[in-house]
KOLVEXMI-625295 format. One line per field, with one value per residue (C-alpha): x, z, y; residue number from 1. Coordinates in nm, 2 decimals. Example, Ala and Ser with C-alpha at 12.3 -4.5 7.8 and 13.67 -1.06 7.14 Angstrom:
% KOLVEXMI-625295
u	[1.23 1.37]
w	[0.78 0.71]
v	[-0.45 -0.11]
num	[1 2]
//
This chain:
% KOLVEXMI-625295
u	[4.49 4.18 4.12 4.08 4.43 4.72 4.86 5.21 5.49 5.56 5.87 6.17 6.20 6.49 6.65 6.63 6.76 7.05 7.14 7.13 7.29 7.48 7.79 7.70 7.74 8.02 7.90 8.06 8.28 8.01 7.73 7.92 7.90 8.21 8.03 7.96 8.33 8.54 8.86 8.81 8.87 8.94 9.28 9.10 8.93 9.25 9.42 9.14 9.16 9.54 9.49 9.24 9.51 9.80 9.90 9.88 10.25 10.34 10.09 10.22 10.58 10.51 10.30 10.56 10.84 10.66 10.57 10.93 11.06 10.80 10.90 11.28 11.24 11.04 11.25 11.61 11.73 11.61 11.77 12.10 12.07 11.98 12.28 12.52 12.39 12.42 12.77 12.91 13.20 13.28 13.61 13.75 14.09 14.05 14.32 14.13 13.84 13.51 13.48 13.54 13.30 13.00 12.95 12.60 12.34 11.97 11.77 11.81 12.17 12.28 12.08 12.25 12.60 12.53 12.38 12.67 12.93 12.76 12.44 12.15 12.39 12.48 12.12 12.06 12.38 12.29 11.97 12.08 12.14 11.84 11.61 11.80 11.75 11.38 11.27 11.38 11.33 10.96 10.90 11.03 10.87 10.52 10.50 10.64 10.43 10.11 10.20 10.32 10.01 9.79 10.01 10.01 9.64 9.56 9.79 9.74 9.42 9.58 9.59 9.84 10.09 10.02 10.09 10.41 10.54 10.46 10.64 10.95 10.97 10.92 11.17 11.43 11.40 11.42 11.71 11.93 11.85 11.93 12.19 12.48 12.28 12.20 12.57 12.66 12.38 12.50 12.86 12.76 12.52 12.79 13.05 13.11 13.25 13.63 13.60 13.50 13.75 13.97 13.81 13.47 13.58 13.55 13.85 13.70 13.57 13.33 13.22 12.89 12.72 12.92 13.25 13.16 13.08 13.41 13.63 13.46 13.50 13.86 13.98 13.75 13.61 13.25 13.22 13.21 12.87 12.73 12.86 12.58 12.38 12.32 12.17 11.98 11.83 11.76 11.57 11.31 11.16 11.07 10.85 10.73 10.58 10.48 10.29 10.07 9.99 9.91 9.67 9.52 9.46 9.34 9.09 8.97 8.94 8.82 8.73 8.98 9.32 9.63 9.58 9.21 8.93 8.56 8.39 8.13 8.38 8.40 8.70 8.99 8.97 9.24 9.19 9.19 9.50 9.68 9.60 9.70 10.03 10.13 10.05 10.21 10.53 10.58 10.54 10.78 11.05 11.04 11.08 11.36 11.57 11.91 11.96 11.98 12.27 12.45 12.39 12.51 12.83 12.92 12.83 13.05 13.35 13.62 13.75 14.09 14.33 14.24 14.57 14.86 14.75 14.98 14.84 14.90 14.54 14.32 14.14 14.01 13.80 14.10 14.26 14.48 14.70 15.08 15.08 14.86 14.96 14.71 14.66 14.37 14.19 14.34 14.69 14.99 15.19 15.57 15.57 15.35 15.03 14.71 14.52 14.16 13.87 13.67 13.34 13.32 12.98 12.66 12.75 13.10 12.98 12.72 12.99 13.22 12.96 12.85 13.20 13.32 13.00 12.74 12.39 12.26 12.47 12.22 11.95 12.16 11.93 11.62 11.42 11.53 11.45 11.10 11.05 11.18 11.02 10.66 10.64 10.82 10.58 10.28 10.41 10.48 10.15 9.93 10.10 10.07 9.71 9.61 9.78 9.63 9.28 9.33 9.43 9.13 8.89 9.05 9.05 8.68 8.60 8.82 8.63 8.30 8.42 8.52 8.18 8.01 8.23]
w	[14.06 14.23 14.60 14.60 14.45 14.66 14.90 14.83 15.05 15.36 15.35 15.52 15.88 15.98 16.17 15.89 15.64 15.87 15.90 15.52 15.39 15.67 15.86 16.20 16.49 16.72 17.06 17.38 17.56 17.82 17.56 17.32 17.44 17.41 17.18 16.91 16.86 17.03 16.90 17.10 17.48 17.71 17.89 18.22 18.06 17.90 18.24 18.41 18.15 18.20 18.58 18.54 18.38 18.61 18.84 19.21 19.26 19.03 19.19 19.54 19.43 19.26 19.55 19.80 19.61 19.58 19.95 20.05 19.84 19.99 20.34 20.27 20.15 20.45 20.72 20.58 20.82 21.12 20.99 20.97 21.33 21.45 21.26 21.41 21.76 21.71 21.56 21.82 22.00 21.73 21.62 21.96 22.03 22.31 22.53 22.57 22.76 22.76 22.58 22.79 22.58 22.39 22.06 21.97 22.24 22.17 21.87 21.87 21.99 21.72 21.45 21.57 21.53 21.19 21.07 21.19 21.03 20.70 20.66 20.45 20.27 20.60 20.69 20.37 20.36 20.23 20.06 19.73 19.86 20.09 19.79 19.58 19.87 19.94 19.59 19.60 19.97 19.98 19.63 19.74 20.08 19.98 19.69 19.89 20.20 20.00 19.82 20.14 20.33 20.07 20.08 20.45 20.49 20.30 20.51 20.86 21.05 21.29 21.11 21.36 21.28 20.90 20.92 21.13 20.89 20.59 20.76 20.83 20.48 20.32 20.55 20.48 20.11 20.12 20.36 20.16 19.84 19.97 20.25 20.04 19.97 20.34 20.43 20.19 20.33 20.68 20.59 20.42 20.70 20.97 20.77 20.95 20.85 20.80 21.09 21.34 21.60 21.51 21.78 21.61 21.25 21.06 20.88 20.53 20.31 20.03 19.77 19.68 19.65 19.36 19.51 19.83 19.64 19.45 19.75 19.97 19.70 19.62 19.98 20.17 19.93 19.88 20.25 20.35 20.18 20.40 20.73 20.99 20.80 21.12 21.33 21.02 21.00 21.38 21.28 21.12 21.47 21.41 21.10 21.27 21.54 21.33 21.04 21.22 21.48 21.20 21.04 21.38 21.46 21.11 21.13 21.46 21.34 20.98 20.93 20.64 20.61 20.47 20.11 20.11 20.01 19.93 19.61 19.79 20.00 19.87 20.09 20.28 20.65 20.74 21.11 21.13 20.92 21.11 21.45 21.34 21.20 21.50 21.76 21.57 21.50 21.86 21.99 21.73 21.77 22.15 22.15 21.90 21.90 22.02 21.71 21.51 21.72 21.66 21.29 21.27 21.46 21.24 20.92 21.00 21.10 20.82 20.74 20.60 20.59 20.29 20.26 20.47 20.71 20.83 21.18 21.15 21.24 20.96 21.10 21.42 21.49 21.58 21.92 22.02 22.27 22.30 22.15 21.86 21.58 21.37 21.08 20.90 21.08 21.03 20.94 21.15 21.33 21.36 21.66 21.49 21.69 21.49 21.48 21.60 21.50 21.77 21.67 21.58 21.56 21.75 22.09 22.10 21.98 22.26 22.51 22.38 22.38 22.73 22.86 22.70 22.70 22.93 22.86 22.77 22.44 22.31 22.32 22.17 21.94 22.04 22.10 21.77 21.60 21.75 21.62 21.28 21.26 21.34 21.06 20.83 20.89 20.86 20.53 20.40 20.50 20.40 20.06 20.01 20.12 19.90 19.59 19.66 19.70 19.37 19.19 19.33 19.20 18.86 18.84 18.92 18.66 18.40 18.46 18.41 18.08 17.96 18.04 17.85 17.55]
v	[10.86 10.73 10.73 10.36 10.30 10.18 10.43 10.56 10.42 10.63 10.85 10.70 10.79 11.01 10.73 10.48 10.74 10.83 10.46 10.41 10.72 10.89 10.76 10.62 10.85 10.74 10.64 10.75 10.49 10.43 10.40 10.17 9.81 9.59 9.34 9.60 9.68 9.41 9.57 9.89 9.91 10.19 10.20 10.11 9.81 9.69 9.72 9.53 9.25 9.22 9.20 8.92 8.71 8.78 8.49 8.56 8.49 8.77 9.01 8.93 8.98 9.32 9.45 9.34 9.50 9.84 9.82 9.76 10.05 10.29 10.17 10.21 10.57 10.67 10.51 10.52 10.79 10.60 10.28 10.47 10.59 10.23 10.08 10.34 10.26 9.88 9.89 10.14 9.97 9.72 9.88 9.97 9.80 9.54 9.68 10.00 9.83 10.01 10.33 10.64 10.85 10.73 10.92 10.80 10.85 10.80 10.89 11.27 11.26 11.02 11.22 11.54 11.38 11.24 11.56 11.77 11.54 11.44 11.64 11.50 11.26 11.09 11.04 10.85 10.64 10.29 10.40 10.25 9.89 9.92 9.99 9.73 9.48 9.56 9.47 9.10 9.07 9.16 9.02 8.68 8.70 8.79 8.55 8.26 8.34 8.34 8.02 7.85 7.95 7.79 7.48 7.44 7.52 7.20 6.99 7.14 7.19 7.44 7.78 7.93 7.65 7.70 8.07 8.02 7.76 7.98 8.28 8.08 7.93 8.28 8.44 8.17 8.21 8.59 8.59 8.35 8.54 8.89 8.86 9.00 9.32 9.37 9.32 9.60 9.82 9.77 9.85 10.17 10.28 10.22 10.42 10.75 11.08 11.13 11.39 11.12 11.00 10.70 10.49 10.51 10.49 10.16 10.02 10.08 10.35 10.29 10.55 10.37 10.04 9.91 10.03 9.84 9.52 9.55 9.61 9.35 9.08 9.17 9.20 8.96 8.71 8.58 8.47 8.84 8.87 8.60 8.75 8.74 8.48 8.27 8.55 8.66 8.32 8.34 8.65 8.42 8.41 8.77 8.70 8.38 8.61 8.92 8.78 8.52 8.79 9.03 8.79 8.71 9.08 9.17 8.88 9.02 9.37 9.33 8.96 8.93 8.77 8.94 9.05 8.97 9.21 9.19 9.30 9.50 9.70 10.06 10.15 9.98 9.88 10.14 10.13 9.75 9.72 10.00 9.84 9.49 9.62 9.82 9.55 9.27 9.47 9.58 9.22 9.08 9.35 9.34 8.96 8.92 9.24 9.11 8.90 9.23 9.35 9.02 9.04 9.40 9.32 9.02 9.21 9.51 9.30 9.28 8.94 9.03 9.33 9.53 9.72 9.84 10.10 10.38 10.34 9.96 9.92 9.79 9.49 9.64 9.33 9.13 9.08 9.37 9.21 9.16 8.81 8.91 9.15 9.34 9.10 8.95 8.66 8.32 8.46 8.39 8.66 8.66 8.44 8.18 8.26 8.28 8.61 8.56 8.78 8.94 8.80 8.43 8.26 8.35 8.21 8.35 8.69 8.69 8.61 8.87 9.15 9.05 9.05 9.37 9.59 9.42 9.30 9.65 9.63 9.37 9.64 9.92 10.12 9.93 10.25 10.39 10.06 10.06 10.42 10.30 9.96 10.06 10.32 10.09 9.81 10.05 10.18 9.83 9.67 9.97 9.99 9.61 9.59 9.89 9.75 9.41 9.56 9.76 9.44 9.25 9.52 9.53 9.16 9.14 9.40 9.23 8.90 9.08 9.23 8.89 8.75 9.03 8.99]
num	[1 2 3 4 5 6 7 8 9 10 11 12 13 14 15 16 17 18 19 20 21 22 23 24 25 26 27 28 29 30 31 32 33 34 35 36 37 38 39 40 41 42 43 44 45 46 47 48 49 50 51 52 53 54 55 56 57 58 59 60 61 62 63 64 65 66 67 68 69 70 71 72 73 74 75 76 77 78 79 80 81 82 83 84 85 86 87 88 89 90 91 92 93 94 95 96 97 98 99 100 101 102 103 104 105 106 107 108 109 110 111 112 113 114 115 116 117 118 119 120 121 122 123 124 125 126 127 128 129 130 131 132 133 134 135 136 137 138 139 140 141 142 143 144 145 146 147 148 149 150 151 152 153 154 155 156 157 158 159 160 161 162 163 164 165 166 167 168 169 170 171 172 173 174 175 176 177 178 179 180 181 182 183 184 185 186 187 188 189 190 191 192 193 194 195 196 197 198 199 200 201 202 203 204 205 206 207 208 209 210 211 212 213 214 215 216 217 218 219 220 221 222 223 224 225 226 227 228 229 230 231 232 233 234 235 236 237 238 239 240 241 242 243 244 245 246 247 248 249 250 251 252 253 254 255 256 257 258 259 260 261 262 263 264 265 266 267 268 269 270 271 272 273 274 275 276 277 278 279 280 281 282 283 284 285 286 287 288 289 290 291 292 293 294 295 296 297 298 299 300 301 302 303 304 305 306 307 308 309 310 311 312 313 314 315 316 317 318 319 320 321 322 323 324 325 326 327 328 329 330 331 332 333 334 335 336 337 338 339 340 341 342 343 344 345 346 347 348 349 350 351 352 353 354 355 356 357 358 359 360 361 362 363 364 365 366 367 368 369 370 371 372 373 374 375 376 377 378 379 380 381 382 383 384 385 386 387 388 389 390 391 392 393 394 395 396 397 398 399 400 401 402 403 404 405]
//
């Protein structure tokens, strides 16, 4: 072969040979772009894509439900103590006047009594309906609040008025939807040990949540599940104060509204959220606490006699005077007089408590409630804001993946 002839073709390079004859080497998840294999996605990428398509209402509902559950587990013992203090004195016969001895005194004193009588189980009475109630309560509240706020923002120039209106609308929806669950929760939490004195023992005994529902429906009817609805609706003043104040303080401390986050933030504004939560909750609780006592008294009052009692005392909420026998409210005694329940409506309940126990009864358990309410609010808002921040970051990454695909 002459030197002037055509040169032989160059040998194939290792890379081209490997591409032609050898199976392709699998790339790592970080090295393989999505467009090369659109059918493969990491679990994190799949989650981000799903979050990108979730509607805000569903996200708010889920975050609110998880936040409420976390709050309920943390603060259930304090809620039991608060309920016992609020309900104390509800079942005392009227002819006895004021109680000679108060069983529940303060946070530590009440906790000591409950622990000595029922142990750990007593501290967590009502946890079932509390968790059952927190799921729809916060799910409904957060989703309706976010939607209502956007609705009112476009129709009202005043942001304060928009937030107050959104708070009231969300609170009304959640209260109407979940009032029966909270009645059962209050009944269970106010239920004391069998070793407690007769004066402080309620006229019922429920084994669990479903047993309470069954007995209340059979003996008292559907109206029992909406006892205390009026003061519960009055409690809308609480959220009308708390959430606008929370958004105001959070804007001052972080520059963001509730549930908002920024894509360049690497961490949460923990101190700002914590300060806004504590300040708003203290202000709202201090201003609206008496309605909680009214609600508890009405919710723990039985509407009818459940069964014959060997002590002839089953409906302790009724009048205990000579002309009234111990019968269910609205039933006639042997002399034709109508038996009247102790607590009837908000105004008459206020008058009865004021006459029998004095004005201090409207603040029974307020110290305990403050100790309970602030950690509950902190747990709720921290959990909610964290979950919302996580969703926003996942949603942003999901949108970026979609654009690259």
